[in-house]
C-alpha positions as CSV (number, residue, x, y, z in Angstrom):
1,M,11.9,0.0,-9.7
2,K,8.8,-1.9,-10.8
3,I,5.6,-1.7,-8.9
4,T,2.8,-4.2,-9.7
5,Y,-0.7,-3.8,-8.2
6,C,-2.7,-7.0,-7.7
7,G,-5.9,-5.5,-6.3
8,N,-7.0,-4.7,-2.7
9,S,-3.7,-3.9,-0.9
10,Y,-1.5,-6.3,-2.7
11,F,1.6,-4.8,-4.3
12,I,4.8,-6.4,-5.6
13,L,8.0,-4.3,-5.6
14,E,10.9,-5.3,-7.8
15,S,14.4,-3.8,-8.0
16,S,17.4,-5.2,-9.8
17,S,18.3,-7.3,-6.7
18,I,15.2,-7.8,-4.6
19,K,11.5,-8.6,-4.9
20,I,9.1,-7.8,-2.1
21,A,5.4,-8.8,-1.9
22,I,3.1,-6.7,0.3
23,D,-0.2,-7.9,1.8
24,P,-1.0,-10.7,-0.7
25,H,-4.5,-12.0,-1.0
26,D,-5.5,-15.3,-2.6
27,G,-7.8,-13.9,-5.2
28,G,-10.6,-16.4,-4.9
29,S,-11.8,-15.4,-1.4
30,L,-12.2,-11.8,-2.8
31,N,-13.6,-13.0,-6.1
32,L,-10.6,-11.5,-7.8
33,R,-8.1,-12.9,-10.2
34,P,-5.2,-14.6,-8.3
35,C,-1.8,-13.0,-8.5
36,T,1.2,-15.2,-7.8
37,T,4.9,-14.4,-7.6
38,S,8.2,-15.6,-6.1
39,A,9.2,-13.0,-3.6
40,D,12.4,-12.7,-1.6
41,Y,10.5,-11.0,1.3
42,I,6.8,-10.9,2.1
43,I,5.4,-8.1,4.3
44,I,2.1,-8.7,6.0
45,T,0.8,-5.6,7.8
46,H,-1.9,-7.3,9.7
47,D,-3.5,-10.8,9.9
48,H,-6.7,-10.3,8.0
49,Y,-7.6,-12.8,5.3
50,D,-7.4,-10.2,2.5
51,H,-3.8,-9.3,3.5
52,N,-2.1,-12.5,4.8
53,A,-2.2,-15.0,1.9
54,Y,1.6,-15.4,2.0
55,M,1.5,-18.6,-0.1
56,M,0.7,-16.5,-3.2
57,A,4.3,-15.1,-3.0
58,F,6.2,-17.8,-1.2
59,D,8.5,-20.4,-2.6
60,K,11.8,-22.1,-1.8
61,N,13.7,-18.9,-2.5
62,T,11.7,-16.8,0.0
63,K,14.0,-15.6,2.8
64,R,11.5,-14.2,5.3
65,I,7.9,-13.4,6.0
66,L,7.7,-10.1,7.9
67,R,5.0,-9.2,10.4
68,G,6.4,-6.1,11.9
69,K,5.5,-4.0,15.0
70,G,5.8,-0.3,15.4
71,G,9.3,0.9,16.0
72,Q,10.9,-2.2,14.4
73,K,13.7,-1.4,12.0
74,L,15.2,-3.9,9.5
75,R,17.7,-4.1,6.7
76,L,16.6,-6.2,3.8
77,E,19.7,-6.5,1.7
78,N,19.8,-3.1,-0.1
79,A,16.5,-1.9,1.4
80,F,15.7,-0.3,4.7
81,L,12.4,-0.9,6.5
82,E,10.7,0.7,9.5
83,F,7.3,-0.3,10.9
84,Y,4.7,2.1,12.4
85,D,1.6,1.1,14.3
86,F,-1.7,2.6,13.2
87,Y,-5.3,2.1,14.3
88,H,-7.5,0.1,11.8
89,D,-10.5,2.2,12.8
90,G,-11.4,5.7,14.0
91,F,-12.0,4.5,17.6
92,N,-8.5,3.7,18.8
93,G,-8.7,0.2,17.5
94,A,-11.8,-0.7,19.4
95,F,-13.4,-2.4,16.4
96,F,-10.5,-3.7,14.2
97,G,-7.4,-3.4,16.3
98,K,-4.0,-2.2,14.9
99,V,-2.1,-2.5,11.7
100,S,1.6,-2.2,11.0
101,G,2.2,0.3,8.2
102,F,5.8,0.9,7.1
103,K,8.3,3.1,5.4
104,L,10.7,1.4,2.9
105,L,13.8,2.9,1.3
106,L,14.6,1.1,-1.9
107,E,16.7,2.5,-4.8
108,G,16.7,5.8,-3.1
109,I,12.9,6.0,-3.2
110,N,10.9,6.5,0.1
111,I,7.8,4.3,0.0
112,V,5.2,4.6,2.7
113,N,2.4,2.1,3.0
114,L,-0.4,3.1,5.4
115,S,-1.9,-0.4,5.5
116,D,-5.6,-0.4,6.6
117,I,-5.3,2.8,8.5
118,G,-8.6,4.0,9.9
119,Q,-7.6,6.9,12.1
120,R,-7.6,10.5,11.0
121,Y,-4.5,12.4,10.1
122,E,-2.6,13.9,13.1
123,A,0.6,16.0,13.4
124,T,2.6,13.0,14.5
125,F,2.4,11.4,11.1
126,S,4.8,14.0,9.8
127,R,7.5,11.6,11.0
128,L,6.8,9.6,7.8
129,K,8.3,12.4,5.7
130,P,9.9,12.5,3.2
131,V,7.5,10.5,1.1
132,D,8.1,9.7,-2.6
133,I,5.4,7.0,-3.1
134,L,2.4,6.8,-0.8
135,M,0.2,3.6,-0.8
136,I,-3.0,4.7,0.8
137,P,-6.4,3.1,1.4
138,I,-9.4,5.1,0.1
139,G,-12.4,2.7,0.2
140,G,-13.9,3.5,3.6
141,V,-16.0,1.0,5.6
142,T,-13.0,-0.5,7.4
143,T,-10.4,2.2,6.6
144,I,-10.3,5.9,5.9
145,G,-12.4,7.0,3.0
146,Y,-11.3,9.2,0.1
147,E,-11.9,12.5,1.8
148,E,-9.6,11.7,4.7
149,A,-7.1,10.1,2.3
150,Y,-6.8,13.4,0.6
151,T,-5.9,15.0,3.9
152,F,-3.0,12.5,4.2
153,I,-1.9,13.3,0.7
154,E,-2.0,17.0,1.2
155,E,0.0,16.8,4.4
156,L,2.5,14.2,3.5
157,K,3.1,15.6,0.0
158,P,4.1,12.4,-1.8
159,K,5.4,12.6,-5.4
160,I,3.1,9.7,-6.3
161,A,0.0,8.5,-4.4
162,L,-1.2,5.0,-5.2
163,P,-4.7,4.3,-4.0
164,M,-5.6,0.9,-2.7
165,H,-8.2,-1.0,-0.7
166,Y,-11.2,0.1,-2.7
167,W,-13.9,-1.8,-4.5
168,I,-12.8,-3.4,-7.8
169,K,-15.3,-4.7,-10.4
170,G,-16.2,-8.2,-9.5
171,S,-14.9,-8.0,-5.9
172,N,-17.1,-9.2,-3.1
173,L,-15.7,-6.8,-0.6
174,P,-18.1,-4.0,0.4
175,Y,-15.7,-1.0,-0.1
176,D,-16.4,2.3,-1.9
177,S,-15.4,2.5,-5.5
178,I,-12.6,4.8,-6.6
179,D,-15.0,7.1,-8.5
180,G,-15.3,9.7,-5.7
181,F,-11.6,9.8,-5.1
182,I,-10.9,10.6,-8.8
183,K,-13.8,13.0,-9.2
184,N,-12.8,15.1,-6.2
185,S,-9.0,15.1,-6.7
186,K,-7.2,18.4,-6.4
187,F,-4.1,16.8,-8.0
188,D,-3.2,15.5,-11.4
189,V,-4.7,12.0,-11.9
190,E,-3.4,9.3,-14.2
191,V,-5.6,6.3,-14.7
192,R,-3.6,3.6,-16.3
193,E,-4.9,0.7,-18.3
194,D,-2.4,-1.7,-16.8
195,N,-1.3,-2.5,-13.3
196,V,2.4,-1.8,-13.6
197,L,4.4,1.3,-12.8
198,I,8.1,1.6,-13.5
199,I,9.8,4.5,-11.8
200,K,13.3,5.9,-11.1
201,K,14.2,8.4,-8.4
202,E,15.3,11.0,-11.0
203,F,12.0,10.8,-12.9
204,L,9.7,11.3,-9.9
205,P,7.3,14.1,-10.6
206,K,7.9,17.5,-9.0
207,D,4.3,17.9,-7.8
208,T,2.0,15.3,-6.3
209,K,0.4,13.0,-8.8
210,I,-2.3,10.4,-8.3
211,T,-1.6,7.1,-10.2
212,V,-4.4,4.6,-10.4
213,L,-3.2,1.1,-11.4
214,N,-5.8,-1.0,-13.1
215,Y,-6.2,-4.6,-11.8
216,V,-9.1,-6.5,-13.4
């Protein structure tokens, strides 16, 4: 599986038979470099402008744009997808409403995307296990910050945690940078020079590893 990070919360997943774009942004409105692709499926976890620019991944071959709701289960060819509703803030959604995170099983790898979750970890989140790859916001302001993100990581015990939704150099979004997250990590941290991760089930690390993909 190939995972490409395009900044903010925009990821592209590619297997031998399917390509999935997650929460695409248009680049320009965030003052980031645009990232275009041709996806079979596009997942939009909530309808905020930095997550819903489906046109960046849409073309004539796109089969479906998915805006899921908690409890919804789908089969996308050789992938299985289940949505979960989370609060976008720590006040039961009073400020920013809800988001639809998801769990995706692709090539035998369990990928959990927490979208713009803003609520603190609670015991019910154990239903997300097992987690091989965790896509988790760390930038605070409108989501959980890095300290709460580490609670999720410690409890869910992913093999790889991919931070997202943090300030990137040049971005006009007011999130915290990744510095505090890296500095205070209790886990092995790999800061890559590129924005691509290629992974196979059999080569997942035994213990939790933080992988920072570099999109500039």
